[in-house]
C-alpha positions as CSV (number, residue, x, y, z in Angstrom):
1,M,0.0,0.0,0.0
2,E,1.1,3.4,-0.6
3,S,2.0,5.8,2.0
4,W,-0.9,8.1,1.4
5,Q,-3.4,5.2,1.7
6,I,-1.8,4.3,5.0
7,I,-2.2,7.8,6.2
8,V,-5.8,8.0,5.2
9,L,-6.5,4.6,6.8
10,L,-4.8,5.6,10.0
11,G,-6.7,8.9,10.0
12,A,-10.0,7.1,9.5
13,L,-9.2,4.7,12.4
14,S,-8.2,7.6,14.6
15,I,-11.5,9.4,13.8
16,V,-13.6,6.2,14.5
17,G,-11.6,5.6,17.7
18,A,-12.1,9.2,18.8
19,V,-15.9,9.0,18.2
20,L,-16.3,5.7,20.0
21,L,-14.0,6.4,23.0
22,P,-16.0,9.4,24.4
23,R,-19.2,7.4,24.2
24,R,-17.8,4.7,26.4
25,S,-16.5,7.2,29.0
26,G,-19.9,9.1,28.8
27,Q,-21.8,5.9,29.5
28,G,-19.7,5.4,32.7
29,V,-20.5,8.9,33.9
30,Q,-24.2,8.3,33.1
31,T,-24.2,5.0,34.9
32,Q,-22.6,6.7,38.0
33,T,-25.2,9.5,37.9
34,V,-28.0,6.9,37.7
35,R,-26.5,5.0,40.7
36,N,-26.2,8.2,42.7
37,M,-29.9,9.1,41.9
38,E,-31.0,5.6,42.9
39,T,-29.1,5.9,46.1
40,A,-30.6,9.3,46.9
41,L,-34.1,8.1,46.1
42,E,-33.6,5.1,48.3
43,Q,-32.4,7.3,51.2
44,F,-35.4,9.7,50.6
45,M,-37.8,6.7,50.7
46,E,-36.3,5.4,53.9
47,N,-36.6,8.9,55.5
48,M,-40.2,9.2,54.3
49,E,-41.0,5.8,55.8
50,A,-39.5,6.8,59.1
51,D,-41.4,10.0,59.1
52,N,-44.6,8.1,58.3
53,R,-44.0,5.7,61.2
54,D,-43.4,8.7,63.6
55,L,-46.6,10.4,62.3
56,A,-48.6,7.2,62.7
57,S,-47.4,6.8,66.3
58,L,-48.2,10.4,67.0
59,V,-51.7,10.0,65.6
60,T,-52.2,6.8,67.6
61,K,-51.1,8.5,70.8
62,A,-53.4,11.5,70.1
63,Q,-56.3,9.1,69.6
64,Q,-55.5,7.3,72.9
65,D,-55.3,10.7,74.7
66,A,-58.6,11.7,73.2
67,N,-60.2,8.5,74.2
68,Q,-58.9,8.8,77.8
69,Q,-60.1,12.4,78.0
70,S,-63.5,11.3,76.6
71,V,-63.7,8.5,79.3
72,R,-62.8,11.0,82.0
73,R,-65.3,13.5,80.7
74,D,-68.0,10.8,80.6
75,N,-67.2,9.8,84.1
76,R,-67.3,13.4,85.3
77,I,-70.7,13.9,83.6
78,E,-72.1,10.8,85.3
79,E,-70.7,12.0,88.6
80,L,-72.3,15.5,88.1
81,E,-75.6,13.9,87.1
82,L,-75.6,11.8,90.2
83,R,-74.8,14.9,92.3
84,C,-77.6,16.8,90.5
85,K,-80.1,14.1,91.3
86,E,-79.0,14.0,94.9
87,L,-79.4,17.7,95.2
88,E,-82.8,17.6,93.5
89,K,-83.9,14.9,96.0
90,S,-82.5,16.9,98.9
91,L,-84.4,20.0,97.6
92,A,-87.6,18.1,97.3
93,D,-87.1,16.7,100.8
94,Q,-86.5,20.1,102.2
95,A,-89.6,21.4,100.4
96,K,-91.7,18.6,102.0
97,L,-90.3,19.5,105.4
98,L,-91.2,23.1,104.9
99,L,-94.7,22.1,103.8
100,A,-95.0,19.8,106.8
101,A,-93.7,22.5,109.1
102,A,-96.2,25.0,107.7
103,S,-99.1,22.5,108.0
104,A,-98.1,21.4,111.5
105,A,-99.6,24.7,112.9
106,P,-102.6,23.9,115.2
107,V,-105.6,23.6,112.9
108,N,-109.0,22.2,113.9
109,Q,-110.0,19.6,111.5
110,T,-113.6,19.2,110.8
111,V,-115.6,16.7,108.8
112,T,-116.5,18.1,105.4
113,N,-119.9,17.8,103.8
114,A,-118.5,15.3,101.3
115,A,-117.4,13.0,104.1
116,A,-120.7,13.3,106.0
117,P,-122.6,10.5,104.2
118,I,-119.8,8.1,104.8
119,Q,-119.9,8.8,108.5
120,E,-123.6,8.5,108.7
121,T,-123.5,4.9,107.4
122,T,-121.0,3.9,110.1
123,T,-122.5,2.9,113.4
124,E,-119.8,4.6,115.5
125,Q,-118.5,8.1,114.9
126,Q,-114.9,8.3,115.6
127,P,-113.2,11.6,116.2
128,V,-110.7,12.6,113.5
129,P,-107.3,12.6,115.1
130,E,-105.3,15.8,114.8
131,A,-102.1,15.8,112.8
132,S,-99.3,15.7,115.2
133,E,-95.9,16.0,113.5
134,P,-92.8,17.0,115.3
135,E,-91.8,20.5,114.4
136,V,-88.8,20.6,112.2
137,S,-86.5,23.6,112.4
138,V,-85.4,24.5,109.0
139,P,-82.5,26.9,108.9
140,R,-83.4,30.1,107.1
141,P,-81.2,31.1,104.2
142,P,-79.1,34.1,104.8
143,T,-80.9,37.4,104.3
144,I,-80.0,39.8,101.5
145,R,-78.8,42.3,104.1
146,S,-76.3,39.7,105.5
147,R,-75.1,38.9,102.0
148,Y,-74.4,42.5,101.1
149,P,-73.5,44.3,104.4
150,E,-71.3,46.9,102.8
151,L,-74.0,47.9,100.4
152,F,-76.6,48.4,103.1
153,E,-74.1,50.3,105.4
154,Q,-73.6,52.8,102.6
155,H,-77.4,53.0,101.8
156,D,-78.3,53.4,105.5
157,S,-75.7,56.2,105.8
158,G,-77.5,58.1,103.0
159,K,-75.3,57.4,100.0
160,S,-77.0,57.5,96.6
161,V,-77.4,54.4,94.4
162,E,-74.9,55.8,91.9
163,A,-72.3,56.4,94.6
164,I,-72.8,52.9,96.0
165,A,-72.5,51.3,92.6
166,R,-69.2,53.2,91.9
167,K,-67.7,52.3,95.3
168,L,-68.6,48.6,95.1
169,A,-67.9,48.3,91.3
170,M,-71.4,47.2,90.6
171,N,-74.1,48.2,88.1
172,K,-76.6,50.8,89.2
173,G,-79.4,48.4,88.3
174,E,-77.9,45.7,90.4
175,V,-77.8,47.9,93.4
176,Q,-81.4,49.0,92.9
177,L,-82.5,45.3,92.5
178,I,-80.7,44.3,95.8
179,L,-82.4,47.2,97.6
180,Q,-85.8,46.3,96.2
181,L,-85.3,42.6,97.1
182,S,-84.4,43.6,100.6
183,K,-87.6,45.6,101.0
184,Q,-89.7,42.7,99.8
185,E,-87.8,40.3,102.1
186,E,-88.5,42.6,105.1
187,K,-92.2,42.8,104.1
188,A,-92.4,39.0,103.9
189,H,-90.8,38.5,107.3
190,H,-92.9,41.2,109.0
191,G,-96.1,40.7,107.1
């Protein structure tokens, strides 16, 4: 072969080699980049799974706390309902005692006209026994005067409703209401 053909052939080989060689080294860089991305994605997924586990445990704990609070609230409601029933019963008992005390005053009981035919049919007339219940002393609730002594001291000394309201940090209407209730209470006790 001639020298120029050898030169062309060597040139062509070097060009083909130059074109093929960078592709091989480029594939190595791409492969490394893909491996790095896969590693980063795997790490990201592991972090996400750990965060999900933490979040799930927090949600579970929050649900347990909410359930415990609900149980405590339900128990408290039941307790308050029982106390309310006891107080209502106590109030009803006190009302009965007050009625019994009011009716225990000496009263002559006579036979009414509606009961007369029944007694005429009986051979013996028996006297109607008087109700004798022991007197029950029911403590009186505190008076309005005893609940607001400072207000009545000022009122008795001649202070105006406005001055009393300012001094005691109350509303004017509230002071007037207390004074009116006190007057009604005195009338009820003396009337």
